[in-house]
C-alpha positions in Angstrom: 31.6 116.6 44.9 30.1 120.1 44.6 27.7 119.2 47.4 30.6 118.0 49.6 32.5 121.2 48.9 29.4 123.3 49.7 29.1 121.5 53.0 32.7 122.1 53.9 32.4 125.8 53.0 29.8 126.1 55.8 32.4 125.2 58.3 31.6 121.5 58.7 34.2 118.8 58.6 33.6 116.1 56.0 35.5 112.8 55.9 35.6 110.8 52.6 37.2 107.6 51.6 38.3 107.6 48.0 40.0 105.1 45.7 42.0 106.3 42.7 40.2 109.6 42.2 40.5 111.8 39.1 42.7 114.8 39.4 39.7 117.1 39.6 38.1 115.1 42.5 41.4 114.7 44.3 42.2 118.4 44.2 38.8 119.3 45.5 40.0 118.1 48.9 41.9 120.4 51.3 43.7 117.8 53.4 44.6 114.1 53.2 45.3 111.4 55.7 47.1 108.6 53.8 47.7 105.3 55.6 49.6 102.2 54.5 48.6 98.6 55.0 48.1 98.0 58.7 46.7 101.5 59.3 50.0 103.4 59.9 49.9 107.0 58.7 52.4 107.9 56.0 51.0 111.4 55.3 48.7 113.8 57.0 48.0 117.4 56.1 47.2 119.9 53.5 47.5 119.0 49.8 48.3 122.5 48.6 47.4 124.1 45.3 47.7 121.5 42.6 48.8 119.0 45.4 52.1 120.8 45.6 52.6 120.3 49.4 51.9 116.5 49.0 54.2 116.2 46.0 57.0 118.2 47.6 56.8 116.0 50.7 57.1 112.7 48.8 59.6 114.0 46.3 61.8 115.1 49.2 62.3 111.5 50.2 65.4 110.0 48.7 64.7 107.4 46.0 61.0 108.4 45.4 60.6 109.0 41.7 59.3 112.5 40.7 55.9 113.0 39.3 55.6 113.5 35.5 54.0 116.7 34.2 50.3 116.4 33.9 50.2 113.1 35.8 47.4 112.5 38.4 49.0 113.2 41.8 46.6 110.7 43.5 47.8 107.9 41.2 51.4 108.9 41.6 51.1 109.1 45.4 49.7 105.5 45.4 52.4 104.3 43.1 55.3 105.7 45.0 54.2 104.6 48.4 54.0 100.9 47.9 55.7 98.3 50.0 58.0 97.5 46.9 59.1 101.2 46.8 59.8 101.1 50.6 61.9 98.0 50.0 63.7 99.5 47.1 64.6 102.7 49.0 65.1 100.9 52.2 62.7 103.1 54.2 59.5 102.8 56.1 57.1 105.6 55.0 55.4 105.6 58.4 58.7 106.1 60.2 59.7 108.8 57.8 56.4 110.6 58.4 56.6 110.6 62.2 60.1 112.2 62.1 59.2 114.7 59.4 58.4 118.5 59.6 55.0 117.5 58.0 54.2 115.5 61.1 55.0 118.4 63.5 
């Protein structure tokens, strides 16, 4: 990951696909494009320091359970954006995203 960060710091854009990263690896990224099954975007943008922007976005959705202290934000994000959570809160994360301030 250090090599990836060094490449980014030279002004180049780097795109990575990651699956359930550790906190350290996840927070090495500046921005995230999160898609649900079918390829619809449910989050796009900066993560923020300690993933605060991402966390605030999803915690701002009624019914999304808050992240526990010290919990991996990448794991939490994947847990709270499942189809079963969408069904429980009766919302489509892709629709919520395209009508959000985060999208604009």
